[in-house]
All heavy atoms as a GROMACS GRO file, in nm:
protein
  576
    1MET      N    1   0.085  -0.123  -0.005
    1MET     CA    2  -0.002  -0.003   0.005
    1MET      C    3   0.089   0.120   0.000
    1MET      O    4   0.183   0.130   0.068
    1MET     CB    5  -0.088   0.003   0.127
    1MET     CG    6  -0.193  -0.095   0.124
    1MET     SD    7  -0.293  -0.069   0.278
    1MET     CE    8  -0.346  -0.240   0.307
    2THR      N    9   0.045   0.224  -0.076
    2THR     CA   10   0.118   0.343  -0.084
    2THR      C   11   0.043   0.445  -0.003
    2THR      O   12  -0.079   0.469  -0.022
    2THR     CB   13   0.130   0.398  -0.224
    2THR    OG1   14   0.189   0.299  -0.300
    2THR    CG2   15   0.201   0.528  -0.226
    3ALA      N   16   0.104   0.502   0.104
    3ALA     CA   17   0.033   0.604   0.187
    3ALA      C   18   0.022   0.730   0.103
    3ALA      O   19   0.104   0.773   0.026
    3ALA     CB   20   0.126   0.629   0.310
    4GLN      N   21  -0.091   0.795   0.133
    4GLN     CA   22  -0.123   0.922   0.055
    4GLN      C   23  -0.144   1.045   0.142
    4GLN      O   24  -0.200   1.138   0.116
    4GLN     CB   25  -0.254   0.896  -0.022
    4GLN     CG   26  -0.234   0.782  -0.125
    4GLN     CD   27  -0.370   0.765  -0.203
    4GLN    OE1   28  -0.471   0.819  -0.177
    4GLN    NE2   29  -0.362   0.664  -0.293
    5GLY      N   30  -0.085   1.029   0.264
    5GLY     CA   31  -0.102   1.147   0.357
    5GLY      C   32  -0.199   1.123   0.465
    5GLY      O   33  -0.239   1.006   0.492
    6TRP      N   34  -0.233   1.228   0.531
    6TRP     CA   35  -0.324   1.222   0.646
    6TRP      C   36  -0.453   1.295   0.604
    6TRP      O   37  -0.458   1.395   0.546
    6TRP     CB   38  -0.263   1.284   0.768
    6TRP     CG   39  -0.142   1.213   0.827
    6TRP    CD1   40  -0.014   1.225   0.776
    6TRP    CD2   41  -0.138   1.115   0.918
    6TRP    NE1   42   0.068   1.144   0.847
    6TRP    CE2   43  -0.005   1.077   0.935
    6TRP    CE3   44  -0.236   1.064   1.007
    6TRP    CZ2   45   0.030   0.977   1.031
    6TRP    CZ3   46  -0.204   0.970   1.094
    6TRP    CH2   47  -0.072   0.927   1.110
    7MET      N   48  -0.572   1.241   0.654
    7MET     CA   49  -0.696   1.299   0.628
    7MET      C   50  -0.780   1.296   0.763
    7MET      O   51  -0.774   1.204   0.838
    7MET     CB   52  -0.772   1.236   0.518
    7MET     CG   53  -0.722   1.268   0.378
    7MET     SD   54  -0.838   1.199   0.259
    7MET     CE   55  -0.762   1.246   0.116
    8SER      N   56  -0.872   1.395   0.774
    8SER     CA   57  -0.968   1.402   0.876
    8SER      C   58  -1.098   1.453   0.818
    8SER      O   59  -1.088   1.551   0.742
    8SER     CB   60  -0.920   1.475   0.990
    8SER     OG   61  -1.023   1.495   1.089
    9SER      N   62  -1.209   1.395   0.843
    9SER     CA   63  -1.336   1.448   0.807
    9SER      C   64  -1.345   1.587   0.874
    9SER      O   65  -1.293   1.608   0.986
    9SER     CB   66  -1.457   1.363   0.858
    9SER     OG   67  -1.575   1.430   0.848
   10VAL      N   68  -1.411   1.687   0.812
   10VAL     CA   69  -1.422   1.814   0.871
   10VAL      C   70  -1.499   1.811   0.999
   10VAL      O   71  -1.496   1.908   1.087
   10VAL     CB   72  -1.488   1.921   0.776
   10VAL    CG1   73  -1.402   1.950   0.656
   10VAL    CG2   74  -1.626   1.874   0.726
   11TYR      N   75  -1.581   1.707   1.024
   11TYR     CA   76  -1.666   1.688   1.137
   11TYR      C   77  -1.595   1.599   1.237
   11TYR      O   78  -1.663   1.563   1.340
   11TYR     CB   79  -1.796   1.632   1.105
   11TYR     CG   80  -1.859   1.708   0.993
   11TYR    CD1   81  -1.877   1.658   0.858
   11TYR    CD2   82  -1.908   1.844   1.013
   11TYR    CE1   83  -1.934   1.727   0.756
   11TYR    CE2   84  -1.966   1.912   0.909
   11TYR     CZ   85  -1.977   1.856   0.786
   11TYR     OH   86  -2.038   1.936   0.685
   12SER      N   87  -1.478   1.545   1.221
   12SER     CA   88  -1.410   1.448   1.310
   12SER      C   89  -1.296   1.513   1.389
   12SER      O   90  -1.244   1.604   1.346
   12SER     CB   91  -1.354   1.337   1.218
   12SER     OG   92  -1.275   1.255   1.301
   13ALA      N   93  -1.265   1.454   1.502
   13ALA     CA   94  -1.161   1.500   1.579
   13ALA      C   95  -1.035   1.419   1.568
   13ALA      O   96  -0.948   1.422   1.649
   13ALA     CB   97  -1.201   1.502   1.731
   14THR      N   98  -1.026   1.328   1.465
   14THR     CA   99  -0.917   1.236   1.452
   14THR      C  100  -0.856   1.246   1.311
   14THR      O  101  -0.929   1.242   1.208
   14THR     CB  102  -0.967   1.096   1.472
   14THR    OG1  103  -1.045   1.094   1.595
   14THR    CG2  104  -0.863   0.991   1.473
   15TRP      N  105  -0.728   1.244   1.305
   15TRP     CA  106  -0.651   1.224   1.178
   15TRP      C  107  -0.628   1.078   1.151
   15TRP      O  108  -0.596   1.004   1.241
   15TRP     CB  109  -0.512   1.296   1.188
   15TRP     CG  110  -0.516   1.446   1.183
   15TRP    CD1  111  -0.500   1.536   1.291
   15TRP    CD2  112  -0.541   1.534   1.073
   15TRP    NE1  113  -0.518   1.661   1.238
   15TRP    CE2  114  -0.536   1.660   1.114
   15TRP    CE3  115  -0.560   1.501   0.937
   15TRP    CZ2  116  -0.551   1.766   1.022
   15TRP    CZ3  117  -0.575   1.609   0.847
   15TRP    CH2  118  -0.567   1.745   0.879
   16HIS      N  119  -0.631   1.043   1.023
   16HIS     CA  120  -0.609   0.906   0.983
   16HIS      C  121  -0.508   0.898   0.872
   16HIS      O  122  -0.505   0.994   0.780
   16HIS     CB  123  -0.743   0.836   0.937
   16HIS     CG  124  -0.831   0.816   1.040
   16HIS    ND1  125  -0.827   0.707   1.119
   16HIS    CD2  126  -0.950   0.886   1.081
   16HIS    CE1  127  -0.932   0.712   1.209
   16HIS    NE2  128  -1.000   0.819   1.179
   17ARG      N  129  -0.414   0.807   0.875
   17ARG     CA  130  -0.312   0.781   0.766
   17ARG      C  131  -0.390   0.708   0.643
   17ARG      O  132  -0.432   0.596   0.664
   17ARG     CB  133  -0.199   0.695   0.823
   17ARG     CG  134  -0.092   0.681   0.720
   17ARG     CD  135  -0.014   0.802   0.709
   17ARG     NE  136   0.104   0.782   0.625
   17ARG     CZ  137   0.171   0.884   0.561
   17ARG    NH1  138   0.135   1.000   0.589
   17ARG    NH2  139   0.278   0.863   0.492
   18ILE      N  140  -0.397   0.776   0.532
   18ILE     CA  141  -0.473   0.732   0.418
   18ILE      C  142  -0.381   0.634   0.336
   18ILE      O  143  -0.275   0.663   0.305
   18ILE     CB  144  -0.525   0.840   0.332
   18ILE    CG1  145  -0.608   0.936   0.419
   18ILE    CG2  146  -0.593   0.791   0.200
   18ILE    CD1  147  -0.730   0.864   0.482
   19THR      N  148  -0.436   0.516   0.303
   19THR     CA  149  -0.359   0.414   0.227
   19THR      C  150  -0.405   0.399   0.086
   19THR      O  151  -0.342   0.346  -0.002
   19THR     CB  152  -0.343   0.287   0.298
   19THR    OG1  153  -0.484   0.242   0.333
   19THR    CG2  154  -0.270   0.297   0.429
   20SER      N  155  -0.542   0.435   0.065
   20SER     CA  156  -0.602   0.425  -0.066
   20SER      C  157  -0.706   0.531  -0.081
   20SER      O  158  -0.775   0.565   0.008
   20SER     CB  159  -0.660   0.283  -0.094
   20SER     OG  160  -0.784   0.271  -0.017
   21GLY      N  161  -0.716   0.591  -0.206
   21GLY     CA  162  -0.796   0.707  -0.244
   21GLY      C  163  -0.937   0.661  -0.290
   21GLY      O  164  -0.983   0.552  -0.266
   22GLY      N  165  -0.992   0.748  -0.357
   22GLY     CA  166  -1.120   0.724  -0.420
   22GLY      C  167  -1.232   0.807  -0.351
   22GLY      O  168  -1.203   0.910  -0.276
   23GLY      N  169  -1.360   0.778  -0.380
   23GLY     CA  170  -1.466   0.847  -0.328
   23GLY      C  171  -1.482   0.839  -0.173
   23GLY      O  172  -1.526   0.932  -0.108
   24ALA      N  173  -1.430   0.727  -0.125
   24ALA     CA  174  -1.422   0.715   0.025
   24ALA      C  175  -1.287   0.657   0.068
   24ALA      O  176  -1.268   0.543   0.067
   24ALA     CB  177  -1.534   0.617   0.068
   25PRO      N  178  -1.194   0.747   0.088
   25PRO     CA  179  -1.055   0.702   0.113
   25PRO      C  180  -1.050   0.609   0.234
   25PRO      O  181  -1.136   0.623   0.331
   25PRO     CB  182  -0.988   0.835   0.151
   25PRO     CG  183  -1.062   0.943   0.089
   25PRO     CD  184  -1.203   0.890   0.099
   26VAL      N  185  -0.962   0.514   0.231
   26VAL     CA  186  -0.943   0.407   0.340
   26VAL      C  187  -0.813   0.444   0.415
   26VAL      O  188  -0.708   0.466   0.360
   26VAL     CB  189  -0.945   0.271   0.283
   26VAL    CG1  190  -0.926   0.177   0.393
   26VAL    CG2  191  -1.057   0.246   0.200
   27ALA      N  192  -0.828   0.443   0.545
   27ALA     CA  193  -0.711   0.461   0.643
   27ALA      C  194  -0.642   0.333   0.669
   27ALA      O  195  -0.698   0.225   0.652
   27ALA     CB  196  -0.757   0.537   0.760
   28ALA      N  197  -0.525   0.345   0.720
   28ALA     CA  198  -0.437   0.233   0.759
   28ALA      C  199  -0.512   0.140   0.862
   28ALA      O  200  -0.495   0.024   0.868
   28ALA     CB  201  -0.301   0.273   0.815
   29CYS      N  202  -0.597   0.207   0.943
   29CYS     CA  203  -0.671   0.133   1.052
   29CYS      C  204  -0.793   0.070   0.994
   29CYS      O  205  -0.863   0.004   1.069
   29CYS     CB  206  -0.698   0.228   1.164
   29CYS     SG  207  -0.825   0.370   1.117
   30GLY      N  208  -0.831   0.103   0.868
   30GLY     CA  209  -0.951   0.045   0.808
   30GLY      C  210  -1.067   0.136   0.803
   30GLY      O  211  -1.162   0.110   0.752
   31HIS      N  212  -1.055   0.252   0.866
   31HIS     CA  213  -1.163   0.350   0.874
   31HIS      C  214  -1.186   0.415   0.738
   31HIS      O  215  -1.081   0.443   0.664
   31HIS     CB  216  -1.123   0.459   0.980
   31HIS     CG  217  -1.229   0.561   0.996
   31HIS    ND1  218  -1.328   0.549   1.085
   31HIS    CD2  219  -1.245   0.687   0.936
   31HIS    CE1  220  -1.416   0.661   1.074
   31HIS    NE2  221  -1.361   0.744   0.991
   32ARG      N  222  -1.301   0.437   0.691
   32ARG     CA  223  -1.331   0.504   0.573
   32ARG      C  224  -1.376   0.650   0.606
   32ARG      O  225  -1.449   0.666   0.688
   32ARG     CB  226  -1.443   0.443   0.494
   32ARG     CG  227  -1.398   0.302   0.427
   32ARG     CD  228  -1.502   0.257   0.328
   32ARG     NE  229  -1.453   0.140   0.259
   32ARG     CZ  230  -1.394   0.141   0.142
   32ARG    NH1  231  -1.384   0.257   0.074
   32ARG    NH2  232  -1.352   0.034   0.088
   33LEU      N  233  -1.333   0.743   0.511
   33LEU     CA  234  -1.371   0.879   0.535
   33LEU      C  235  -1.466   0.919   0.425
   33LEU      O  236  -1.437   0.894   0.307
   33LEU     CB  237  -1.238   0.970   0.535
   33LEU     CG  238  -1.164   0.968   0.652
   33LEU    CD1  239  -1.062   0.860   0.655
   33LEU    CD2  240  -1.092   1.102   0.666
   34TYR      N  241  -1.573   0.988   0.467
   34TYR     CA  242  -1.685   1.034   0.376
   34TYR      C  243  -1.700   1.181   0.388
   34TYR      O  244  -1.672   1.240   0.489
   34TYR     CB  245  -1.816   0.960   0.412
   34TYR     CG  246  -1.803   0.811   0.398
   34TYR    CD1  247  -1.785   0.735   0.507
   34TYR    CD2  248  -1.821   0.754   0.274
   34TYR    CE1  249  -1.781   0.592   0.500
   34TYR    CE2  250  -1.822   0.612   0.262
   34TYR     CZ  251  -1.799   0.534   0.377
   34TYR     OH  252  -1.786   0.396   0.362
   35GLY      N  253  -1.744   1.235   0.286
   35GLY     CA  254  -1.783   1.381   0.284
   35GLY      C  255  -1.656   1.477   0.283
   35GLY      O  256  -1.545   1.420   0.242
   36PRO      N  257  -1.660   1.605   0.311
   36PRO     CA  258  -1.554   1.691   0.303
   36PRO      C  259  -1.447   1.650   0.412
   36PRO      O  260  -1.478   1.607   0.518
   36PRO     CB  261  -1.616   1.827   0.331
   36PRO     CG  262  -1.762   1.805   0.362
   36PRO     CD  263  -1.793   1.661   0.351
   37VAL      N  264  -1.320   1.666   0.363
   37VAL     CA  265  -1.207   1.628   0.453
   37VAL      C  266  -1.102   1.734   0.450
   37VAL      O  267  -1.092   1.819   0.356
   37VAL     CB  268  -1.152   1.497   0.400
   37VAL    CG1  269  -1.246   1.376   0.416
   37VAL    CG2  270  -1.092   1.499   0.269
   38HIS      N  271  -1.012   1.732   0.555
   38HIS     CA  272  -0.896   1.813   0.556
   38HIS      C  273  -0.785   1.714   0.523
   38HIS      O  274  -0.790   1.598   0.559
   38HIS     CB  275  -0.870   1.866   0.694
   38HIS     CG  276  -0.972   1.961   0.733
   38HIS    ND1  277  -0.972   2.088   0.691
   38HIS    CD2  278  -1.065   1.960   0.826
   38HIS    CE1  279  -1.074   2.161   0.751
   38HIS    NE2  280  -1.126   2.079   0.833
   39ARG      N  281  -0.685   1.753   0.443
   39ARG     CA  282  -0.572   1.662   0.403
   39ARG      C  283  -0.443   1.732   0.431
   39ARG      O  284  -0.421   1.847   0.410
   39ARG     CB  285  -0.590   1.625   0.250
   39ARG     CG  286  -0.477   1.540   0.205
   39ARG     CD  287  -0.501   1.497   0.064
   39ARG     NE  288  -0.395   1.398   0.023
   39ARG     CZ  289  -0.346   1.410  -0.090
   39ARG    NH1  290  -0.366   1.499  -0.176
   39ARG    NH2  291  -0.243   1.324  -0.117
   40ARG      N  292  -0.343   1.650   0.476
   40ARG     CA  293  -0.207   1.691   0.503
   40ARG      C  294  -0.119   1.587   0.442
   40ARG      O  295  -0.138   1.466   0.455
   40ARG     CB  296  -0.173   1.696   0.652
   40ARG     CG  297  -0.256   1.794   0.730
   40ARG     CD  298  -0.221   1.941   0.700
   40ARG     NE  299  -0.312   2.029   0.777
   40ARG     CZ  300  -0.421   2.086   0.733
   40ARG    NH1  301  -0.470   2.047   0.623
   40ARG    NH2  302  -0.487   2.161   0.813
   41LEU      N  303  -0.021   1.632   0.361
   41LEU     CA  304   0.070   1.538   0.294
   41LEU      C  305   0.175   1.493   0.400
   41LEU      O  306   0.227   1.366   0.386
   41LEU     CB  307   0.150   1.598   0.180
   41LEU     CG  308   0.050   1.638   0.066
   41LEU    CD1  309   0.127   1.706  -0.047
   41LEU    CD2  310  -0.017   1.517   0.014
   42ASP      N  311   0.212   1.571   0.493
   42ASP     CA  312   0.303   1.527   0.606
   42ASP      C  313   0.222   1.515   0.724
   42ASP      O  314   0.094   1.525   0.727
   42ASP     CB  315   0.417   1.635   0.616
   42ASP     CG  316   0.530   1.584   0.686
   42ASP    OD1  317   0.546   1.469   0.716
   42ASP    OD2  318   0.617   1.667   0.720
   43ALA      N  319   0.285   1.495   0.834
   43ALA     CA  320   0.212   1.473   0.963
   43ALA      C  321   0.131   1.600   1.006
   43ALA      O  322   0.173   1.713   0.963
   43ALA     CB  323   0.317   1.456   1.075
   44PRO      N  324   0.019   1.585   1.057
   44PRO     CA  325  -0.067   1.701   1.090
   44PRO      C  326   0.006   1.800   1.178
   44PRO      O  327   0.093   1.762   1.255
   44PRO     CB  328  -0.185   1.638   1.173
   44PRO     CG  329  -0.188   1.491   1.119
   44PRO     CD  330  -0.040   1.455   1.092
   45ALA      N  331  -0.037   1.923   1.183
   45ALA     CA  332   0.024   2.029   1.250
   45ALA      C  333   0.011   2.023   1.401
   45ALA      O  334  -0.088   1.963   1.448
   45ALA     CB  335  -0.038   2.165   1.207
   46ASP      N  336   0.110   2.062   1.476
   46ASP     CA  337   0.110   2.056   1.619
   46ASP      C  338  -0.003   2.137   1.676
   46ASP      O  339  -0.056   2.098   1.783
   46ASP     CB  340   0.240   2.111   1.681
   46ASP     CG  341   0.354   2.009   1.654
   46ASP    OD1  342   0.334   1.889   1.634
   46ASP    OD2  343   0.470   2.060   1.644
   47ASP      N  344  -0.045   2.243   1.622
   47ASP     CA  345  -0.137   2.338   1.673
   47ASP      C  346  -0.289   2.295   1.644
   47ASP      O  347  -0.383   2.356   1.681
   47ASP     CB  348  -0.118   2.476   1.633
   47ASP     CG  349  -0.126   2.493   1.479
   47ASP    OD1  350  -0.128   2.396   1.409
   47ASP    OD2  351  -0.132   2.602   1.437
   48ASP      N  352  -0.302   2.173   1.575
   48ASP     CA  353  -0.426   2.128   1.533
   48ASP      C  354  -0.500   2.062   1.653
   48ASP      O  355  -0.432   1.987   1.726
   48ASP     CB  356  -0.423   2.023   1.424
   48ASP     CG  357  -0.547   1.993   1.354
   48ASP    OD1  358  -0.637   1.943   1.420
   48ASP    OD2  359  -0.563   2.014   1.240
   49ALA      N  360  -0.614   2.083   1.669
   49ALA     CA  361  -0.698   2.034   1.786
   49ALA      C  362  -0.732   1.885   1.775
   49ALA      O  363  -0.773   1.816   1.868
   49ALA     CB  364  -0.825   2.111   1.813
   50ARG      N  365  -0.713   1.824   1.653
   50ARG     CA  366  -0.750   1.696   1.629
   50ARG      C  367  -0.637   1.594   1.687
   50ARG      O  368  -0.520   1.630   1.684
   50ARG     CB  369  -0.773   1.658   1.480
   50ARG     CG  370  -0.885   1.728   1.418
   50ARG     CD  371  -0.886   1.704   1.273
   50ARG     NE  372  -1.009   1.756   1.215
   50ARG     CZ  373  -1.033   1.884   1.178
   50ARG    NH1  374  -0.942   1.969   1.190
   50ARG    NH2  375  -1.142   1.926   1.129
   51ARG      N  376  -0.672   1.473   1.722
   51ARG     CA  377  -0.575   1.377   1.774
   51ARG      C  378  -0.539   1.290   1.644
   51ARG      O  379  -0.620   1.283   1.550
   51ARG     CB  380  -0.636   1.305   1.892
   51ARG     CG  381  -0.748   1.209   1.857
   51ARG     CD  382  -0.788   1.123   1.970
   51ARG     NE  383  -0.896   1.027   1.934
   51ARG     CZ  384  -0.870   0.905   1.888
   51ARG    NH1  385  -0.741   0.864   1.872
   51ARG    NH2  386  -0.958   0.828   1.857
   52ILE      N  387  -0.432   1.211   1.662
   52ILE     CA  388  -0.399   1.119   1.560
   52ILE      C  389  -0.442   0.984   1.596
   52ILE      O  390  -0.420   0.944   1.712
   52ILE     CB  391  -0.245   1.126   1.539
   52ILE    CG1  392  -0.201   1.259   1.487
   52ILE    CG2  393  -0.191   1.016   1.444
   52ILE    CD1  394  -0.048   1.276   1.483
   53CYS      N  395  -0.511   0.913   1.507
   53CYS     CA  396  -0.551   0.777   1.535
   53CYS      C  397  -0.441   0.692   1.574
   53CYS      O  398  -0.332   0.687   1.513
   53CYS     CB  399  -0.612   0.719   1.410
   53CYS     SG  400  -0.657   0.551   1.406
   54SER      N  401  -0.449   0.617   1.684
   54SER     CA  402  -0.343   0.544   1.742
   54SER      C  403  -0.302   0.426   1.651
   54SER      O  404  -0.181   0.392   1.635
   54SER     CB  405  -0.369   0.491   1.888
   54SER     OG  406  -0.484   0.405   1.880
   55ASP      N  407  -0.402   0.362   1.589
   55ASP     CA  408  -0.370   0.253   1.496
   55ASP      C  409  -0.299   0.298   1.368
   55ASP      O  410  -0.201   0.244   1.317
   55ASP     CB  411  -0.486   0.178   1.456
   55ASP     CG  412  -0.547   0.084   1.569
   55ASP    OD1  413  -0.464   0.056   1.661
   55ASP    OD2  414  -0.666   0.067   1.567
   56CYS      N  415  -0.340   0.423   1.323
   56CYS     CA  416  -0.268   0.482   1.206
   56CYS      C  417  -0.124   0.531   1.241
   56CYS      O  418  -0.028   0.512   1.158
   56CYS     CB  419  -0.345   0.600   1.145
   56CYS     SG  420  -0.504   0.548   1.068
   57ARG      N  421  -0.118   0.580   1.360
   57ARG     CA  422   0.017   0.620   1.412
   57ARG      C  423   0.120   0.506   1.419
   57ARG      O  424   0.229   0.508   1.377
   57ARG     CB  425   0.013   0.690   1.542
   57ARG     CG  426   0.141   0.748   1.594
   57ARG     CD  427   0.125   0.815   1.729
   57ARG     NE  428   0.074   0.730   1.821
   57ARG     CZ  429  -0.028   0.766   1.903
   57ARG    NH1  430  -0.082   0.887   1.898
   57ARG    NH2  431  -0.074   0.685   1.993
   58LYS      N  432   0.065   0.391   1.472
   58LYS     CA  433   0.157   0.270   1.469
   58LYS      C  434   0.188   0.226   1.339
   58LYS      O  435   0.306   0.183   1.324
   58LYS     CB  436   0.073   0.163   1.550
   58LYS     CG  437   0.059   0.178   1.698
   58LYS     CD  438  -0.027   0.066   1.748
   58LYS     CE  439  -0.071   0.104   1.891
   58LYS     NZ  440  -0.168   0.009   1.946
   59SER      N  441   0.102   0.230   1.238
   59SER     CA  442   0.138   0.182   1.104
   59SER      C  443   0.238   0.282   1.040
   59SER      O  444   0.308   0.231   0.953
   59SER     CB  445   0.014   0.178   1.021
   59SER     OG  446  -0.030   0.306   0.982
   60GLU      N  447   0.239   0.410   1.083
   60GLU     CA  448   0.335   0.502   1.020
   60GLU      C  449   0.478   0.472   1.067
   60GLU      O  450   0.563   0.479   0.989
   60GLU     CB  451   0.294   0.646   1.072
   60GLU     CG  452   0.387   0.755   1.029
   60GLU     CD  453   0.395   0.776   0.882
   60GLU    OE1  454   0.324   0.715   0.806
   60GLU    OE2  455   0.479   0.851   0.827
   61GLY      N  456   0.493   0.442   1.203
   61GLY     CA  457   0.617   0.407   1.254
   61GLY      C  458   0.732   0.519   1.245
   61GLY      O  459   0.846   0.487   1.235
   62ARG      N  460   0.685   0.653   1.247
   62ARG     CA  461   0.777   0.759   1.238
   62ARG      C  462   0.801   0.810   1.378
   62ARG      O  463   0.713   0.830   1.451
   62ARG     CB  464   0.722   0.868   1.149
   62ARG     CG  465   0.724   0.824   1.005
   62ARG     CD  466   0.666   0.930   0.920
   62ARG     NE  467   0.709   1.066   0.952
   62ARG     CZ  468   0.660   1.170   0.902
   62ARG    NH1  469   0.565   1.158   0.810
   62ARG    NH2  470   0.712   1.295   0.935
   63SER      N  471   0.930   0.846   1.408
   63SER     CA  472   0.964   0.899   1.540
   63SER      C  473   0.896   1.034   1.557
   63SER      O  474   0.877   1.078   1.669
   63SER     CB  475   1.119   0.916   1.549
   63SER     OG  476   1.172   1.001   1.449
   64GLY      N  477   0.863   1.107   1.451
   64GLY     CA  478   0.802   1.237   1.468
   64GLY      C  479   0.654   1.227   1.516
   64GLY      O  480   0.596   1.327   1.548
   65LEU      N  481   0.605   1.107   1.515
   65LEU     CA  482   0.480   1.082   1.568
   65LEU      C  483   0.485   0.999   1.694
   65LEU      O  484   0.414   0.906   1.717
   65LEU     CB  485   0.379   1.018   1.464
   65LEU     CG  486   0.359   1.100   1.338
   65LEU    CD1  487   0.281   1.017   1.242
   65LEU    CD2  488   0.290   1.227   1.382
   66ALA      N  489   0.575   1.032   1.786
   66ALA     CA  490   0.598   0.950   1.901
   66ALA      C  491   0.473   0.949   1.990
   66ALA      O  492   0.393   1.046   1.982
   66ALA     CB  493   0.716   1.021   1.983
   67ALA      N  494   0.460   0.849   2.070
   67ALA     CA  495   0.340   0.834   2.147
   67ALA      C  496   0.318   0.951   2.242
   67ALA      O  497   0.408   1.011   2.300
   67ALA     CB  498   0.348   0.704   2.236
   68HIS      N  499   0.197   1.000   2.248
   68HIS     CA  500   0.160   1.114   2.342
   68HIS      C  501   0.040   1.072   2.416
   68HIS      O  502  -0.046   1.003   2.360
   68HIS     CB  503   0.124   1.228   2.249
   68HIS     CG  504   0.104   1.360   2.320
   68HIS    ND1  505  -0.011   1.388   2.385
   68HIS    CD2  506   0.186   1.466   2.347
   68HIS    CE1  507  -0.006   1.508   2.444
   68HIS    NE2  508   0.114   1.556   2.430
   69PRO      N  509   0.017   1.098   2.535
   69PRO     CA  510  -0.084   1.053   2.624
   69PRO      C  511  -0.227   1.083   2.562
   69PRO      O  512  -0.321   1.009   2.582
   69PRO     CB  513  -0.071   1.128   2.755
   69PRO     CG  514   0.064   1.180   2.752
   69PRO     CD  515   0.113   1.181   2.616
   70GLU      N  516  -0.239   1.188   2.493
   70GLU     CA  517  -0.367   1.226   2.424
   70GLU      C  518  -0.377   1.185   2.287
   70GLU      O  519  -0.461   1.235   2.215
   70GLU     CB  520  -0.388   1.374   2.444
   70GLU     CG  521  -0.398   1.418   2.590
   70GLU     CD  522  -0.412   1.574   2.600
   70GLU    OE1  523  -0.514   1.626   2.562
   70GLU    OE2  524  -0.328   1.638   2.645
   71GLY      N  525  -0.271   1.117   2.238
   71GLY     CA  526  -0.274   1.071   2.093
   71GLY      C  527  -0.238   1.180   1.991
   71GLY      O  528  -0.253   1.160   1.881
   72ARG      N  529  -0.183   1.293   2.055
   72ARG     CA  530  -0.135   1.393   1.966
   72ARG      C  531   0.014   1.384   1.933
   72ARG      O  532   0.082   1.308   1.996
   72ARG     CB  533  -0.163   1.534   2.027
   72ARG     CG  534  -0.308   1.565   2.042
   72ARG     CD  535  -0.332   1.702   2.064
   72ARG     NE  536  -0.477   1.730   2.071
   72ARG     CZ  537  -0.553   1.764   2.169
   72ARG    NH1  538  -0.491   1.777   2.295
   72ARG    NH2  539  -0.672   1.783   2.165
   73ARG      N  540   0.052   1.454   1.839
   73ARG     CA  541   0.191   1.452   1.793
   73ARG      C  542   0.286   1.510   1.915
   73ARG      O  543   0.253   1.609   1.971
   73ARG     CB  544   0.211   1.546   1.676
   73ARG     CG  545   0.329   1.520   1.584
   73ARG     CD  546   0.314   1.594   1.472
   73ARG     NE  547   0.438   1.669   1.451
   73ARG     CZ  548   0.477   1.715   1.342
   73ARG    NH1  549   0.406   1.710   1.235
   73ARG    NH2  550   0.589   1.776   1.332
   74SER      N  551   0.399   1.448   1.922
   74SER     CA  552   0.495   1.490   2.029
   74SER      C  553   0.556   1.616   1.985
   74SER      O  554   0.604   1.637   1.872
   74SER     CB  555   0.600   1.385   2.050
   74SER     OG  556   0.698   1.428   2.143
   75THR      N  557   0.568   1.711   2.085
   75THR     CA  558   0.630   1.842   2.052
   75THR      C  559   0.766   1.853   2.110
   75THR      O  560   0.837   1.953   2.092
   75THR     CB  561   0.538   1.964   2.104
   75THR    OG1  562   0.543   1.946   2.250
   75THR    CG2  563   0.406   1.958   2.050
   76GLY      N  564   0.813   1.750   2.179
   76GLY     CA  565   0.941   1.755   2.234
   76GLY      C  566   0.960   1.812   2.368
   76GLY      O  567   1.070   1.834   2.413
   77GLU      N  568   0.850   1.857   2.428
   77GLU     CA  569   0.853   1.922   2.552
   77GLU      C  570   0.856   1.825   2.665
   77GLU      O  571   0.802   1.723   2.666
   77GLU     CB  572   0.732   2.020   2.570
   77GLU     CG  573   0.732   2.123   2.467
   77GLU     CD  574   0.613   2.214   2.476
   77GLU    OE1  575   0.523   2.195   2.554
   77GLU    OE2  576   0.607   2.318   2.395
   0.00000   0.00000   0.00000
């Protein structure tokens, strides 16, 4: 599978790592996104109020997305 960035429904509080596109993109965790979405090619911004899906984060395996108690991106603090 080729990762295509991160997406979140405009009505959702969770970012998902997208692995296939189309009318209803599929995330690494198996979640499908419908309707209008926000998309990021790189990891979501630190100032974003949305959390990162823990299953999608595990599939990413990047140190920049280190575990955070609230599922958000580690800021190094």
